VOTIKE-108973 format. One record per residue (C-alpha): residue number from 1; x, y, z; chain. Coordinates in nm, 3 decimals. Each point is the difference from the previous one (the first is absolute). Layout:
N
<r><pos>NUM</pos><x>X</x><y>Y</y><z>Z</z><unit>A</unit></r>
...
This chain:
156
<r><pos>1</pos><x>6.190</x><y>-0.866</y><z>-0.725</z><unit>A</unit></r>
<r><pos>2</pos><x>-0.003</x><y>-0.157</y><z>0.348</z><unit>A</unit></r>
<r><pos>3</pos><x>-0.378</x><y>-0.038</y><z>-0.018</z><unit>A</unit></r>
<r><pos>4</pos><x>0.019</x><y>-0.180</y><z>-0.334</z><unit>A</unit></r>
<r><pos>5</pos><x>0.265</x><y>-0.238</y><z>0.132</z><unit>A</unit></r>
<r><pos>6</pos><x>-0.206</x><y>-0.067</y><z>0.313</z><unit>A</unit></r>
<r><pos>7</pos><x>-0.310</x><y>-0.068</y><z>-0.213</z><unit>A</unit></r>
<r><pos>8</pos><x>0.187</x><y>-0.248</y><z>-0.222</z><unit>A</unit></r>
<r><pos>9</pos><x>0.150</x><y>-0.187</y><z>0.298</z><unit>A</unit></r>
<r><pos>10</pos><x>-0.336</x><y>-0.017</y><z>0.175</z><unit>A</unit></r>
<r><pos>11</pos><x>-0.169</x><y>-0.128</y><z>-0.316</z><unit>A</unit></r>
<r><pos>12</pos><x>0.263</x><y>-0.271</y><z>-0.049</z><unit>A</unit></r>
<r><pos>13</pos><x>-0.030</x><y>-0.115</y><z>0.362</z><unit>A</unit></r>
<r><pos>14</pos><x>-0.379</x><y>-0.011</y><z>-0.026</z><unit>A</unit></r>
<r><pos>15</pos><x>0.016</x><y>-0.196</y><z>-0.325</z><unit>A</unit></r>
<r><pos>16</pos><x>0.241</x><y>-0.256</y><z>0.148</z><unit>A</unit></r>
<r><pos>17</pos><x>-0.225</x><y>-0.049</y><z>0.302</z><unit>A</unit></r>
<r><pos>18</pos><x>-0.308</x><y>-0.034</y><z>-0.220</z><unit>A</unit></r>
<r><pos>19</pos><x>0.161</x><y>-0.259</y><z>-0.227</z><unit>A</unit></r>
<r><pos>20</pos><x>0.125</x><y>-0.207</y><z>0.295</z><unit>A</unit></r>
<r><pos>21</pos><x>-0.352</x><y>-0.028</y><z>0.150</z><unit>A</unit></r>
<r><pos>22</pos><x>-0.134</x><y>-0.359</y><z>-0.012</z><unit>A</unit></r>
<r><pos>23</pos><x>-0.372</x><y>-0.016</y><z>0.088</z><unit>A</unit></r>
<r><pos>24</pos><x>-0.061</x><y>-0.380</y><z>-0.033</z><unit>A</unit></r>
<r><pos>25</pos><x>0.030</x><y>-0.197</y><z>0.323</z><unit>A</unit></r>
<r><pos>26</pos><x>0.180</x><y>-0.319</y><z>-0.107</z><unit>A</unit></r>
<r><pos>27</pos><x>0.022</x><y>-0.152</y><z>0.347</z><unit>A</unit></r>
<r><pos>28</pos><x>-0.366</x><y>0.042</y><z>0.097</z><unit>A</unit></r>
<r><pos>29</pos><x>-0.105</x><y>0.114</y><z>0.344</z><unit>A</unit></r>
<r><pos>30</pos><x>0.167</x><y>-0.109</y><z>0.322</z><unit>A</unit></r>
<r><pos>31</pos><x>-0.104</x><y>-0.364</y><z>-0.041</z><unit>A</unit></r>
<r><pos>32</pos><x>0.217</x><y>-0.259</y><z>-0.175</z><unit>A</unit></r>
<r><pos>33</pos><x>-0.106</x><y>-0.089</y><z>-0.360</z><unit>A</unit></r>
<r><pos>34</pos><x>-0.144</x><y>-0.341</y><z>0.098</z><unit>A</unit></r>
<r><pos>35</pos><x>-0.227</x><y>0.159</y><z>0.258</z><unit>A</unit></r>
<r><pos>36</pos><x>-0.117</x><y>0.260</y><z>-0.254</z><unit>A</unit></r>
<r><pos>37</pos><x>-0.105</x><y>-0.264</y><z>-0.251</z><unit>A</unit></r>
<r><pos>38</pos><x>-0.192</x><y>-0.189</y><z>0.269</z><unit>A</unit></r>
<r><pos>39</pos><x>-0.198</x><y>0.309</y><z>0.106</z><unit>A</unit></r>
<r><pos>40</pos><x>-0.157</x><y>0.042</y><z>-0.343</z><unit>A</unit></r>
<r><pos>41</pos><x>-0.379</x><y>-0.032</y><z>0.013</z><unit>A</unit></r>
<r><pos>42</pos><x>-0.007</x><y>-0.226</y><z>-0.304</z><unit>A</unit></r>
<r><pos>43</pos><x>0.271</x><y>-0.250</y><z>-0.081</z><unit>A</unit></r>
<r><pos>44</pos><x>0.238</x><y>0.122</y><z>-0.264</z><unit>A</unit></r>
<r><pos>45</pos><x>-0.009</x><y>-0.197</y><z>-0.325</z><unit>A</unit></r>
<r><pos>46</pos><x>0.377</x><y>0.012</y><z>-0.007</z><unit>A</unit></r>
<r><pos>47</pos><x>0.282</x><y>-0.204</y><z>0.135</z><unit>A</unit></r>
<r><pos>48</pos><x>0.335</x><y>0.149</y><z>0.080</z><unit>A</unit></r>
<r><pos>49</pos><x>0.274</x><y>-0.241</y><z>-0.090</z><unit>A</unit></r>
<r><pos>50</pos><x>0.365</x><y>0.070</y><z>-0.044</z><unit>A</unit></r>
<r><pos>51</pos><x>0.027</x><y>-0.194</y><z>-0.326</z><unit>A</unit></r>
<r><pos>52</pos><x>-0.011</x><y>0.221</y><z>-0.305</z><unit>A</unit></r>
<r><pos>53</pos><x>0.081</x><y>-0.260</y><z>-0.261</z><unit>A</unit></r>
<r><pos>54</pos><x>-0.254</x><y>-0.097</y><z>-0.259</z><unit>A</unit></r>
<r><pos>55</pos><x>-0.133</x><y>-0.352</y><z>0.001</z><unit>A</unit></r>
<r><pos>56</pos><x>-0.140</x><y>-0.020</y><z>-0.352</z><unit>A</unit></r>
<r><pos>57</pos><x>-0.287</x><y>-0.234</y><z>-0.075</z><unit>A</unit></r>
<r><pos>58</pos><x>-0.129</x><y>-0.207</y><z>0.286</z><unit>A</unit></r>
<r><pos>59</pos><x>-0.104</x><y>-0.273</y><z>-0.238</z><unit>A</unit></r>
<r><pos>60</pos><x>-0.342</x><y>-0.074</y><z>0.144</z><unit>A</unit></r>
<r><pos>61</pos><x>-0.195</x><y>-0.102</y><z>-0.307</z><unit>A</unit></r>
<r><pos>62</pos><x>-0.323</x><y>-0.177</y><z>0.080</z><unit>A</unit></r>
<r><pos>63</pos><x>-0.253</x><y>-0.180</y><z>-0.216</z><unit>A</unit></r>
<r><pos>64</pos><x>-0.161</x><y>0.334</y><z>-0.091</z><unit>A</unit></r>
<r><pos>65</pos><x>0.325</x><y>0.133</y><z>-0.145</z><unit>A</unit></r>
<r><pos>66</pos><x>0.031</x><y>0.258</y><z>0.277</z><unit>A</unit></r>
<r><pos>67</pos><x>0.350</x><y>0.088</y><z>0.115</z><unit>A</unit></r>
<r><pos>68</pos><x>0.173</x><y>0.256</y><z>0.217</z><unit>A</unit></r>
<r><pos>69</pos><x>0.302</x><y>0.209</y><z>-0.093</z><unit>A</unit></r>
<r><pos>70</pos><x>0.208</x><y>0.216</y><z>0.234</z><unit>A</unit></r>
<r><pos>71</pos><x>0.129</x><y>0.336</y><z>-0.110</z><unit>A</unit></r>
<r><pos>72</pos><x>0.337</x><y>0.146</y><z>0.090</z><unit>A</unit></r>
<r><pos>73</pos><x>0.043</x><y>0.146</y><z>0.347</z><unit>A</unit></r>
<r><pos>74</pos><x>0.042</x><y>0.371</y><z>-0.080</z><unit>A</unit></r>
<r><pos>75</pos><x>0.194</x><y>0.207</y><z>0.251</z><unit>A</unit></r>
<r><pos>76</pos><x>-0.165</x><y>0.335</y><z>0.070</z><unit>A</unit></r>
<r><pos>77</pos><x>0.100</x><y>0.285</y><z>0.228</z><unit>A</unit></r>
<r><pos>78</pos><x>-0.209</x><y>-0.143</y><z>0.286</z><unit>A</unit></r>
<r><pos>79</pos><x>0.053</x><y>-0.373</y><z>-0.061</z><unit>A</unit></r>
<r><pos>80</pos><x>-0.052</x><y>-0.282</y><z>-0.251</z><unit>A</unit></r>
<r><pos>81</pos><x>-0.322</x><y>-0.059</y><z>-0.192</z><unit>A</unit></r>
<r><pos>82</pos><x>-0.077</x><y>-0.337</y><z>-0.161</z><unit>A</unit></r>
<r><pos>83</pos><x>-0.317</x><y>-0.142</y><z>-0.152</z><unit>A</unit></r>
<r><pos>84</pos><x>-0.122</x><y>-0.342</y><z>-0.113</z><unit>A</unit></r>
<r><pos>85</pos><x>-0.252</x><y>-0.035</y><z>-0.280</z><unit>A</unit></r>
<r><pos>86</pos><x>-0.236</x><y>-0.288</y><z>-0.062</z><unit>A</unit></r>
<r><pos>87</pos><x>-0.056</x><y>-0.068</y><z>-0.368</z><unit>A</unit></r>
<r><pos>88</pos><x>-0.300</x><y>-0.194</y><z>-0.127</z><unit>A</unit></r>
<r><pos>89</pos><x>-0.109</x><y>-0.029</y><z>-0.361</z><unit>A</unit></r>
<r><pos>90</pos><x>0.267</x><y>0.245</y><z>-0.114</z><unit>A</unit></r>
<r><pos>91</pos><x>-0.128</x><y>0.275</y><z>0.234</z><unit>A</unit></r>
<r><pos>92</pos><x>0.105</x><y>0.131</y><z>0.338</z><unit>A</unit></r>
<r><pos>93</pos><x>-0.254</x><y>-0.137</y><z>0.247</z><unit>A</unit></r>
<r><pos>94</pos><x>0.159</x><y>0.125</y><z>0.323</z><unit>A</unit></r>
<r><pos>95</pos><x>0.286</x><y>0.215</y><z>0.127</z><unit>A</unit></r>
<r><pos>96</pos><x>0.145</x><y>-0.061</y><z>0.346</z><unit>A</unit></r>
<r><pos>97</pos><x>0.255</x><y>0.215</y><z>0.178</z><unit>A</unit></r>
<r><pos>98</pos><x>0.291</x><y>-0.205</y><z>0.134</z><unit>A</unit></r>
<r><pos>99</pos><x>0.203</x><y>0.293</y><z>0.134</z><unit>A</unit></r>
<r><pos>100</pos><x>-0.073</x><y>0.365</y><z>0.067</z><unit>A</unit></r>
<r><pos>101</pos><x>0.148</x><y>0.262</y><z>0.234</z><unit>A</unit></r>
<r><pos>102</pos><x>-0.132</x><y>-0.054</y><z>0.354</z><unit>A</unit></r>
<r><pos>103</pos><x>0.274</x><y>0.128</y><z>0.230</z><unit>A</unit></r>
<r><pos>104</pos><x>-0.212</x><y>0.267</y><z>0.166</z><unit>A</unit></r>
<r><pos>105</pos><x>-0.360</x><y>0.101</y><z>0.057</z><unit>A</unit></r>
<r><pos>106</pos><x>-0.004</x><y>0.242</y><z>-0.293</z><unit>A</unit></r>
<r><pos>107</pos><x>0.121</x><y>-0.269</y><z>-0.245</z><unit>A</unit></r>
<r><pos>108</pos><x>-0.278</x><y>-0.233</y><z>0.117</z><unit>A</unit></r>
<r><pos>109</pos><x>-0.259</x><y>0.278</y><z>-0.024</z><unit>A</unit></r>
<r><pos>110</pos><x>0.106</x><y>0.096</y><z>-0.353</z><unit>A</unit></r>
<r><pos>111</pos><x>0.011</x><y>-0.358</y><z>-0.125</z><unit>A</unit></r>
<r><pos>112</pos><x>-0.331</x><y>-0.101</y><z>0.161</z><unit>A</unit></r>
<r><pos>113</pos><x>-0.156</x><y>0.270</y><z>-0.219</z><unit>A</unit></r>
<r><pos>114</pos><x>0.213</x><y>-0.026</y><z>-0.315</z><unit>A</unit></r>
<r><pos>115</pos><x>0.048</x><y>-0.373</y><z>-0.058</z><unit>A</unit></r>
<r><pos>116</pos><x>-0.370</x><y>-0.090</y><z>-0.050</z><unit>A</unit></r>
<r><pos>117</pos><x>-0.031</x><y>0.288</y><z>-0.248</z><unit>A</unit></r>
<r><pos>118</pos><x>0.308</x><y>-0.117</y><z>-0.190</z><unit>A</unit></r>
<r><pos>119</pos><x>-0.134</x><y>-0.357</y><z>-0.006</z><unit>A</unit></r>
<r><pos>120</pos><x>-0.336</x><y>0.114</y><z>-0.135</z><unit>A</unit></r>
<r><pos>121</pos><x>0.167</x><y>0.212</y><z>-0.268</z><unit>A</unit></r>
<r><pos>122</pos><x>0.232</x><y>-0.284</y><z>-0.107</z><unit>A</unit></r>
<r><pos>123</pos><x>-0.286</x><y>-0.247</y><z>-0.031</z><unit>A</unit></r>
<r><pos>124</pos><x>-0.210</x><y>0.246</y><z>-0.199</z><unit>A</unit></r>
<r><pos>125</pos><x>0.287</x><y>0.099</y><z>-0.232</z><unit>A</unit></r>
<r><pos>126</pos><x>0.146</x><y>-0.352</y><z>-0.031</z><unit>A</unit></r>
<r><pos>127</pos><x>0.338</x><y>0.170</y><z>-0.022</z><unit>A</unit></r>
<r><pos>128</pos><x>0.247</x><y>0.206</y><z>0.201</z><unit>A</unit></r>
<r><pos>129</pos><x>-0.112</x><y>0.319</y><z>-0.177</z><unit>A</unit></r>
<r><pos>130</pos><x>-0.189</x><y>0.132</y><z>0.303</z><unit>A</unit></r>
<r><pos>131</pos><x>-0.017</x><y>0.334</y><z>0.178</z><unit>A</unit></r>
<r><pos>132</pos><x>0.202</x><y>0.066</y><z>0.314</z><unit>A</unit></r>
<r><pos>133</pos><x>-0.189</x><y>0.047</y><z>0.324</z><unit>A</unit></r>
<r><pos>134</pos><x>0.035</x><y>0.353</y><z>0.133</z><unit>A</unit></r>
<r><pos>135</pos><x>0.203</x><y>-0.001</y><z>0.320</z><unit>A</unit></r>
<r><pos>136</pos><x>0.151</x><y>-0.342</y><z>-0.076</z><unit>A</unit></r>
<r><pos>137</pos><x>0.229</x><y>0.087</y><z>-0.288</z><unit>A</unit></r>
<r><pos>138</pos><x>0.291</x><y>-0.224</y><z>0.098</z><unit>A</unit></r>
<r><pos>139</pos><x>-0.223</x><y>-0.297</y><z>0.076</z><unit>A</unit></r>
<r><pos>140</pos><x>-0.191</x><y>0.054</y><z>-0.327</z><unit>A</unit></r>
<r><pos>141</pos><x>0.324</x><y>0.009</y><z>-0.199</z><unit>A</unit></r>
<r><pos>142</pos><x>0.133</x><y>-0.316</y><z>0.166</z><unit>A</unit></r>
<r><pos>143</pos><x>-0.336</x><y>-0.173</y><z>-0.048</z><unit>A</unit></r>
<r><pos>144</pos><x>-0.020</x><y>0.075</y><z>-0.372</z><unit>A</unit></r>
<r><pos>145</pos><x>0.363</x><y>-0.101</y><z>-0.060</z><unit>A</unit></r>
<r><pos>146</pos><x>-0.044</x><y>-0.330</y><z>0.186</z><unit>A</unit></r>
<r><pos>147</pos><x>-0.333</x><y>-0.057</y><z>-0.177</z><unit>A</unit></r>
<r><pos>148</pos><x>0.161</x><y>0.059</y><z>-0.340</z><unit>A</unit></r>
<r><pos>149</pos><x>0.277</x><y>-0.250</y><z>0.076</z><unit>A</unit></r>
<r><pos>150</pos><x>-0.260</x><y>-0.261</y><z>0.101</z><unit>A</unit></r>
<r><pos>151</pos><x>-0.200</x><y>0.067</y><z>-0.319</z><unit>A</unit></r>
<r><pos>152</pos><x>0.317</x><y>-0.036</y><z>-0.206</z><unit>A</unit></r>
<r><pos>153</pos><x>0.085</x><y>-0.331</y><z>0.170</z><unit>A</unit></r>
<r><pos>154</pos><x>-0.354</x><y>-0.126</y><z>-0.057</z><unit>A</unit></r>
<r><pos>155</pos><x>0.028</x><y>0.083</y><z>-0.369</z><unit>A</unit></r>
<r><pos>156</pos><x>-0.312</x><y>0.218</y><z>-0.007</z><unit>A</unit></r>
């Protein structure tokens, strides 16, 4: 009976320790976040701003009928994601990232890889019905939600 009780207590303690383990380093290495972003080999296509409000259409309609529309800033676990689409001739001609997580080296690394893939997929699909990028699930989700809001605002 004592052995069974000891086994149960040990199992519970082990389970609590396992569930409290957090493997993702949110703060980065020993450098401050600004220094981490500057050490990236290629400049990140993101900007980290504290504003998470959506701006709607930017209203830049030229003689070709091209215009840009901002999507909502979508809060994700690691930071906001916001995109801007350029619409020409009733089709999405470009997708730019206005905000993406960039607080540490890992965020920059993930987004340097994922954001070009997401842009390519969005342009090919001409919709927000695109696959997530493996390893960038939160960014992919925020990207598609912001993209969908921009598409809705553009009336596509």
